[in-house]
N, C-alpha and C positions, 0 to 999 in steps of 0.2 A: 194518122199521118199529121193531123194538126198539132198533136202534142210533141212530135219528134224534135223540132228545133229547141224546145224548152229542155228536153232531156239532154240533148247534146250540149247546149249552153251551160246547163247545170254541171255536167261532167267536166267541161272545160274549166268552169270556175273552180271546182274542187281541185282539179289538177294544178291550175295556176296557184291556188292557195297553198297547196302542198309544196310546190317548188319554191314559193316565196318563203315559207317557213324553213325549208332546208337551207336556202341561201342566207337567211337571217342568222341561222346557227353557225354557218361558215364565217360570216362577218364578225360575229361575236368571238369565235375562236381566233380569227385573224387578229383581232384587237389584242388578244393575250399573247399570241405566238410571235408576231413580227417584232423583231428587236431582241427577243429572248436569246441568250447565248449560253453555251456550256464550254468548259475547257477540259480537255483530256490530255494526259501526258503519256508518252510511250517512248521506249528506247527502240531504236531501229535495229532490232535483234538480228544477228547474223543467221540464226537458224531459220527465221521466218522468210527472209529474202532468199535463202538457199532452197527452201521448200517451194517458193514461188517459181524460182528458176527451174527446179526439177519438174514442176507441174506444166509449165508452158514451153520449155525448150524443145521437147519432142515434136511440138506442133509448128515450130518455126524453121525457116531455112538455115542451111549450114553457115550462112554469113552472119548469123546472130552472134555478136561478140561474147566472149567468155570473160567473166570477172575473176580477179585473182582470188585464190583460195588460201585458207589457213592451213598450214602444213600438218598440224596435229589432228584437228577434228574435221577437216575438209569443208567446213562452212566457208561462205564467201568472207573474205578478209575484212576486218574492221578498218574503217577509214576509206573504203571503196565508195565512189560515187554511186548512188542508187539509180538504176535505170528509170526513165520517166514512167509514171503511173504506178510505181511500186508502193507508193504511200497508201494506195487503196486497200492494202492488206494489213494496215496498221490501225491504231486507234480504235480498238473494238469497243462497241457500246457496252456500258455497264448494266443495261436492262436485263432482268432475268426473263425466263420464258413466259411467266404469267403477266409481264408488263408489255408484251408485244401485241400487235394487232392479230386478228384471227388468221391472216395470211402469213404470219410469221415475221413480218417486217416491223420496223420501228414505229411505235405508236405516237411518239412525241413530234413526229414530222407530219402526221396525217390529220386532215380535217375530219369533222364528225361525220357519222353516217348520214346518208347512204353512199358517200363518196369513198368507197373502200377499195376499189380496184386501181392499182397504181402501175405506172410505167416510168422507167428512167428515160427522160425525154432528151437529155443532152447536157451540155454545159461548156465551161471554159476552164482550162488549166493554165496557170501561169507559173513559170519557174524562174528562179534567180540563178543564171549560169555562174555568177561570181560566188554563190554560196549554195551549192547543191546539197540536198539531203545526203548524208553519208552513213554507211553502216556503222552502228554503234552510237550514233547521236542520240542524246536525250532531247526529245522534241515535244513541243506543245502544239495542240490543234484547238483553235477556238472556232466553234461552229455557231453560226447565227442564222436564224430565219430572216432573210433579207426582205422578202416580199411574198405576198399571197395575192394572186389575181384570180378573179372569177371570169371565166370566158363563156358568155352565153352564146348559144348557137341556134340558128333557125332550123327547126325540124329535128333537133336532137337535144339531149340533156346537157346541162352545163358541164364544163370542166373546171377543176380547181387546180391552178398552177402554183406550185410552191418552189421558191428559189432559195437555196441555201448558200451561204458563203463560209468557206473553211480556210482559215489562215494558219499556216504552219511556221513555227519559229524554232531555231536551235540556238545554241549558245553564241553563235556568230550573228544572229539576227534573222530577218525574214528569208525563208528559203522557197516557199511555194504558196500559192493561193489557188483555191478551186471554187468555182461557182457551179452548183449542181441544180439542174432543173428536173423536178418531178411533176408528173401529171396524174391527178386523181379523178376518177369518174365513177358513176354508178356501174354495178356489174353488168358487163355486156360481152357479147362474143366479139373479140378483137379480130376482125378480118385482116389478112395481110394485104398491104398495098404493094403493087408491083410497079415500082418506078425505075425505069431503066436509065443508065448513064450513057451519054453519047460521046464520052471521052475514052481514048485508049490509054491504058496505064503504061508507065515507063518500067514498072516492076510489079510482079504479081506472084501470089503464092496461094496454093490450094490446100485445104485441110478439112477434116471432118471431126467435129467435136464429139467426144464420147461422154457417157454418163459419169465416168471416173474423173474426167477433166472438170466437169461441172461440179461434182461433189467436192473435189479437192479445192477448187477455187471458192466454193461456198464456205468450206471450213476455214481456209486461210483468211478470208475477208470477214469471217464471223457474220455471214449473211444467211439468215434462216428464212428468207423469202421462199415459200414452198413451191413456187412455180419452177424453181431451178433443180429440185431434187425429189419432189413428191409427185410422181406421174399421175396418181389417182386425182390429187387435188388439181393439178395443171389441166388435166383432160376433162374431168367430170364437173369441176366447180367453175373454172375459168374458161373451159371449152377450147383449149388449145389442142393442136394435134400431137403435141409431145412436150418434153421439157424445154424450157426457154434458155437460150444462152444469155448469160448476164450482160446487161449493158456495160458495166465496168470491165468485164472480161473482154468484151469486144473492143472497147477503148484501149485496154492494156495491150491486146494483141496487135492492134494497129500501130500503137506507139513503139512496141518492140520490133515490129516489122520495119518501121522507119529507122529504128536504131541500128538495124543490120544493114541498112542501105544509106546511112548518113555519110556525107562527105567528111573527110578528115578535118580535124580542128574546128568542128562546128558543134554547137550545143542547142538543144531545144529551149526556146523561150516561151512558146505558148501553143496550145492546141484548142481550137474552137470547133465544137462538133455538135451534131444533132442526130438523134435516133429517128429513123424513118419507119422501119418495119421489123417485126420480130424474126429471129433466126432460131432454129430448133436443133436439138441434139440429134446426132446420127444423120444429119443432112449436110452435104458438102457446102462449104462457104469459101469465098475467095477474098483475100486481102489484096488491096490495090493501092499503088502510089503513083503520083504524076507530079513532076516538077512544074511549077507555075512560072511563066516568063514574067519577069519584073519590068522589063523595058521594052523590047521589041517583040511583037507577037510571034515571030517565027524563030526566035533565038532563045536558047535556054541559058540565061546568064543571071547572076545575082544583081541586086540593087547596088548603088554606088557605095553604100556602107557595108557591103558584104552580106546583107540579110538575104535569105532565101526562103521561099514558101513552097510547101508541098501539099498537094491535095491527097487526102487519104480516104478510102471508102471500102466498106465490106459489102459484098453482095451475097444473097442467099442462093439456095439451090435452083430457084426459078429465074435467076439473073437480076432480081430486083435489089435496089440499094437498101441495106439494113441500117447502116450508119455511115455518115460522111462528115468530113471536117477538113480544116486547113491548119497545118502545123507551120509555125514560123521558127526558123533557125537563125542563129547569129554566130559570128566568128568567135572563137576562143582566143583571147589575147594573153 
């Protein structure tokens, strides 16, 4: 027993030394990564947005608006304003398969080992209502690693938080900006947090995502993260109970759900959102929306400038919040 404290202290020192080395490697990577940017060009191809519409429309309520179609090929007509969030299925990465991380995701956004398990933690989308992305536009996307933060936690391994900034411009100027937050951690069993919402929605929709929905969205967004289509990897390697619904897909569904409930002559200016807990394939999820009162607590009315805010959230099959955010709408003049 006299030697036990020495053994424990020795183990603790080795553990602390290992963590220190891991974090030093992250700091070195951060020095190279932050500020680095890449530019991709893409044409907002009518067939791509048509396939996205074909993928998600069956899961949305009948109020989801229909976009005009080309009379010859039945694709969504060029010049149509793209629905919010549709940019997520454009600007595919040029990385080939052997340049990806082992989990199938992009390696250039990832810190060094052992911080290999990642989640889409949330972000902010800002849109220019005066210059929306339109079908057929030739558009550039400049992606920059804006910040890398190490979050040390008592009693748990550190997190590495990576913030990306993506600026999109067409021939008319700036049309959208996205700030994307990714969290990287050592491989762990990600337990689901059940956080209930105490608000009643003004509009709600129920749906059950299928394997086909996840596969098609993965293909459209050129997202090869294996947790969304490889059930053996998702269950046996990352220890999930099933395939995970994409964070970007959940975000897109919430925005399209809002699009189908948006007041006339209003446009989306921003969506600030956060992922709380995973949702899984073949488990029912709910899309929820609630208008926020801008002036008087008991009255649903817009601000003096016509701005309106809507709280959006998705809940999983246990009633816990999976993603929540606030959308800001402005009048179209």
